[in-house]
mmCIF file of the C-alpha atoms, coordinates in Angstrom:
data_MODEL
# 
_entry.id   MODEL 
# 
loop_
_atom_site.group_PDB 
_atom_site.id 
_atom_site.type_symbol 
_atom_site.label_atom_id 
_atom_site.label_alt_id 
_atom_site.label_comp_id 
_atom_site.label_asym_id 
_atom_site.label_entity_id 
_atom_site.label_seq_id 
_atom_site.pdbx_PDB_ins_code 
_atom_site.Cartn_x 
_atom_site.Cartn_y 
_atom_site.Cartn_z 
_atom_site.occupancy 
_atom_site.B_iso_or_equiv 
_atom_site.pdbx_formal_charge 
_atom_site.auth_seq_id 
_atom_site.auth_comp_id 
_atom_site.auth_asym_id 
_atom_site.auth_atom_id 
_atom_site.pdbx_PDB_model_num 
ATOM 1  C CA . MET A 1 1  ? 79.165 22.531 -34.317 1.00 0.00 ? 1  MET A CA 1 
ATOM 2  C CA . ILE A 1 2  ? 79.462 21.568 -38.041 1.00 0.00 ? 2  ILE A CA 1 
ATOM 3  C CA . PHE A 1 3  ? 82.018 24.499 -38.818 1.00 0.00 ? 3  PHE A CA 1 
ATOM 4  C CA . LYS A 1 4  ? 84.177 23.722 -35.435 1.00 0.00 ? 4  LYS A CA 1 
ATOM 5  C CA . LYS A 1 5  ? 83.548 20.013 -36.739 1.00 0.00 ? 5  LYS A CA 1 
ATOM 6  C CA . ARG A 1 6  ? 85.037 20.630 -39.737 1.00 0.00 ? 6  ARG A CA 1 
ATOM 7  C CA . LYS A 1 7  ? 88.050 22.561 -38.612 1.00 0.00 ? 7  LYS A CA 1 
ATOM 8  C CA . LEU A 1 8  ? 88.825 20.294 -36.644 1.00 0.00 ? 8  LEU A CA 1 
ATOM 9  C CA . ARG A 1 9  ? 88.785 17.570 -39.301 1.00 0.00 ? 9  ARG A CA 1 
ATOM 10 C CA . LYS A 1 10 ? 91.224 19.723 -41.248 1.00 0.00 ? 10 LYS A CA 1 
ATOM 11 C CA . GLN A 1 11 ? 93.578 20.408 -38.914 1.00 0.00 ? 11 GLN A CA 1 
ATOM 12 C CA . TRP A 1 12 ? 94.093 16.823 -37.752 1.00 0.00 ? 12 TRP A CA 1 
ATOM 13 C CA . GLN A 1 13 ? 94.251 15.705 -41.933 1.00 0.00 ? 13 GLN A CA 1 
ATOM 14 C CA . ILE A 1 14 ? 97.210 18.562 -41.820 1.00 0.00 ? 14 ILE A CA 1 
ATOM 15 C CA . SER A 1 15 ? 99.168 17.494 -38.706 1.00 0.00 ? 15 SER A CA 1 
ATOM 16 C CA . ARG A 1 16 ? 98.354 13.675 -37.819 1.00 0.00 ? 16 ARG A CA 1 
ATOM 17 C CA . ALA A 1 17 ? 98.666 14.359 -34.654 1.00 0.00 ? 17 ALA A CA 1 
ATOM 18 C CA . PRO A 1 18 ? 96.642 11.917 -32.290 1.00 0.00 ? 18 PRO A CA 1 
ATOM 19 C CA . GLN A 1 19 ? 95.876 14.672 -29.781 1.00 0.00 ? 19 GLN A CA 1 
ATOM 20 C CA . ASP A 1 20 ? 93.995 16.833 -32.938 1.00 0.00 ? 20 ASP A CA 1 
ATOM 21 C CA . LYS A 1 21 ? 91.860 13.371 -33.526 1.00 0.00 ? 21 LYS A CA 1 
ATOM 22 C CA . MET A 1 22 ? 90.885 12.977 -30.083 1.00 0.00 ? 22 MET A CA 1 
ATOM 23 C CA . ARG A 1 23 ? 89.678 16.818 -30.311 1.00 0.00 ? 23 ARG A CA 1 
ATOM 24 C CA . PHE A 1 24 ? 88.007 15.618 -33.713 1.00 0.00 ? 24 PHE A CA 1 
ATOM 25 C CA . ASN A 1 25 ? 86.470 12.824 -32.387 1.00 0.00 ? 25 ASN A CA 1 
ATOM 26 C CA . LYS A 1 26 ? 85.517 14.166 -29.415 1.00 0.00 ? 26 LYS A CA 1 
ATOM 27 C CA . ALA A 1 27 ? 83.996 17.449 -31.335 1.00 0.00 ? 27 ALA A CA 1 
ATOM 28 C CA . VAL A 1 28 ? 81.731 14.420 -33.785 1.00 0.00 ? 28 VAL A CA 1 
ATOM 29 C CA . LYS A 1 29 ? 80.373 12.718 -31.147 1.00 0.00 ? 29 LYS A CA 1 
ATOM 30 C CA . GLU A 1 30 ? 78.991 16.318 -29.644 1.00 0.00 ? 30 GLU A CA 1 
ATOM 31 C CA . LEU A 1 31 ? 77.768 17.166 -32.951 1.00 0.00 ? 31 LEU A CA 1 
ATOM 32 C CA . LYS A 1 32 ? 75.782 13.321 -33.390 1.00 0.00 ? 32 LYS A CA 1 
ATOM 33 C CA . LYS A 1 33 ? 74.261 13.717 -30.056 1.00 0.00 ? 33 LYS A CA 1 
ATOM 34 C CA . MET A 1 34 ? 73.145 17.418 -30.079 1.00 0.00 ? 34 MET A CA 1 
ATOM 35 C CA . LEU A 1 35 ? 71.800 16.047 -33.698 1.00 0.00 ? 35 LEU A CA 1 
ATOM 36 C CA . GLN A 1 36 ? 69.977 13.302 -32.433 1.00 0.00 ? 36 GLN A CA 1 
ATOM 37 C CA . GLU A 1 37 ? 68.300 15.418 -29.223 1.00 0.00 ? 37 GLU A CA 1 
ATOM 38 C CA . LYS A 1 38 ? 66.847 17.697 -31.629 1.00 0.00 ? 38 LYS A CA 1 
ATOM 39 C CA . LYS A 1 39 ? 65.675 15.351 -34.060 1.00 0.00 ? 39 LYS A CA 1 
ATOM 40 C CA . SER A 1 40 ? 64.396 13.528 -30.946 1.00 0.00 ? 40 SER A CA 1 
ATOM 41 C CA . LYS A 1 41 ? 62.536 16.952 -29.455 1.00 0.00 ? 41 LYS A CA 1 
ATOM 42 C CA . ALA A 1 42 ? 61.053 17.208 -32.900 1.00 0.00 ? 42 ALA A CA 1 
ATOM 43 C CA . ILE A 1 43 ? 59.674 14.183 -32.847 1.00 0.00 ? 43 ILE A CA 1 
ATOM 44 C CA . GLU A 1 44 ? 57.856 15.211 -29.429 1.00 0.00 ? 44 GLU A CA 1 
ATOM 45 C CA . THR A 1 45 ? 56.639 18.136 -30.588 1.00 0.00 ? 45 THR A CA 1 
ATOM 46 C CA . TYR A 1 46 ? 55.270 16.533 -33.456 1.00 0.00 ? 46 TYR A CA 1 
ATOM 47 C CA . LEU A 1 47 ? 53.531 13.660 -31.666 1.00 0.00 ? 47 LEU A CA 1 
ATOM 48 C CA . GLN A 1 48 ? 52.287 16.202 -28.223 1.00 0.00 ? 48 GLN A CA 1 
ATOM 49 C CA . ASP A 1 49 ? 50.806 18.723 -31.308 1.00 0.00 ? 49 ASP A CA 1 
ATOM 50 C CA . LEU A 1 50 ? 48.380 15.481 -32.859 1.00 0.00 ? 50 LEU A CA 1 
ATOM 51 C CA . THR A 1 51 ? 44.678 15.778 -31.995 1.00 0.00 ? 51 THR A CA 1 
ATOM 52 C CA . LEU A 1 52 ? 41.761 13.586 -33.288 1.00 0.00 ? 52 LEU A CA 1 
ATOM 53 C CA . THR A 1 53 ? 39.620 16.673 -33.819 1.00 0.00 ? 53 THR A CA 1 
ATOM 54 C CA . GLU A 1 54 ? 38.456 17.692 -37.563 1.00 0.00 ? 54 GLU A CA 1 
ATOM 55 C CA . ALA A 1 55 ? 40.011 20.911 -37.140 1.00 0.00 ? 55 ALA A CA 1 
ATOM 56 C CA . THR A 1 56 ? 43.301 19.784 -37.077 1.00 0.00 ? 56 THR A CA 1 
ATOM 57 C CA . ASP A 1 57 ? 42.417 17.498 -39.714 1.00 0.00 ? 57 ASP A CA 1 
ATOM 58 C CA . TYR A 1 58 ? 42.766 13.975 -38.090 1.00 0.00 ? 58 TYR A CA 1 
ATOM 59 C CA . SER A 1 59 ? 46.001 14.386 -37.736 1.00 0.00 ? 59 SER A CA 1 
ATOM 60 C CA . LEU A 1 60 ? 46.599 11.322 -35.011 1.00 0.00 ? 60 LEU A CA 1 
ATOM 61 C CA . TRP A 1 61 ? 45.072 9.316  -37.300 1.00 0.00 ? 61 TRP A CA 1 
ATOM 62 C CA . LYS A 1 62 ? 46.901 10.114 -40.395 1.00 0.00 ? 62 LYS A CA 1 
ATOM 63 C CA . ALA A 1 63 ? 50.257 9.819  -38.273 1.00 0.00 ? 63 ALA A CA 1 
ATOM 64 C CA . THR A 1 64 ? 49.072 6.460  -37.428 1.00 0.00 ? 64 THR A CA 1 
ATOM 65 C CA . LYS A 1 65 ? 48.830 5.741  -40.664 1.00 0.00 ? 65 LYS A CA 1 
ATOM 66 C CA . LYS A 1 66 ? 51.310 6.473  -42.225 1.00 0.00 ? 66 LYS A CA 1 
ATOM 67 C CA . VAL A 1 67 ? 53.341 4.565  -39.374 1.00 0.00 ? 67 VAL A CA 1 
ATOM 68 C CA . MET A 1 68 ? 51.430 1.069  -39.253 1.00 0.00 ? 68 MET A CA 1 
ATOM 69 C CA . LYS A 1 69 ? 51.601 1.201  -43.141 1.00 0.00 ? 69 LYS A CA 1 
ATOM 70 C CA . HIS A 1 70 ? 53.780 -1.568 -44.576 1.00 0.00 ? 70 HIS A CA 1 
ATOM 71 C CA . GLN A 1 71 ? 56.975 -0.246 -46.697 1.00 0.00 ? 71 GLN A CA 1 
ATOM 72 C CA . GLN A 1 72 ? 58.284 -2.140 -49.518 1.00 0.00 ? 72 GLN A CA 1 
ATOM 73 C CA . ALA A 1 73 ? 61.783 -2.763 -49.759 1.00 0.00 ? 73 ALA A CA 1 
ATOM 74 C CA . LYS A 1 74 ? 63.444 -0.657 -52.936 1.00 0.00 ? 74 LYS A CA 1 
ATOM 75 C CA . THR A 1 75 ? 64.769 -3.376 -54.984 1.00 0.00 ? 75 THR A CA 1 
ATOM 76 C CA . PRO A 1 76 ? 67.308 -1.985 -57.348 1.00 0.00 ? 76 PRO A CA 1 
ATOM 77 C CA . LEU A 1 77 ? 67.605 -1.131 -61.237 1.00 0.00 ? 77 LEU A CA 1 
ATOM 78 C CA . ARG A 1 78 ? 67.929 -4.196 -63.112 1.00 0.00 ? 78 ARG A CA 1 
ATOM 79 C CA . LEU A 1 79 ? 69.606 -2.713 -66.404 1.00 0.00 ? 79 LEU A CA 1 
ATOM 80 C CA . ASP A 1 80 ? 70.050 -5.170 -70.057 1.00 0.00 ? 80 ASP A CA 1 
ATOM 81 C CA . ASP A 1 81 ? 73.078 -6.290 -70.480 1.00 0.00 ? 81 ASP A CA 1 
ATOM 82 C CA . SER A 1 82 ? 72.242 -8.355 -73.160 1.00 0.00 ? 82 SER A CA 1 
ATOM 83 C CA . LYS A 1 83 ? 73.661 -6.307 -76.085 1.00 0.00 ? 83 LYS A CA 1 
# 
């Protein structure tokens, strides 16, 4: 899918034809949808495999802790421009 999208983008950039742009946009949407579905399925599989037992090292509690943990916002680096 990525190869197809890149090929269509190259074709559109060369020709600048509206038909090529439509094909490129359609390929982009299909790729985004496919990637979203794969990500969703991976998360669903991960969540289904979580358990409370000691044998799995309490994976459910670790996942819960990770989700509930407050994440600090990353501040940009400040440079000393006074020199």
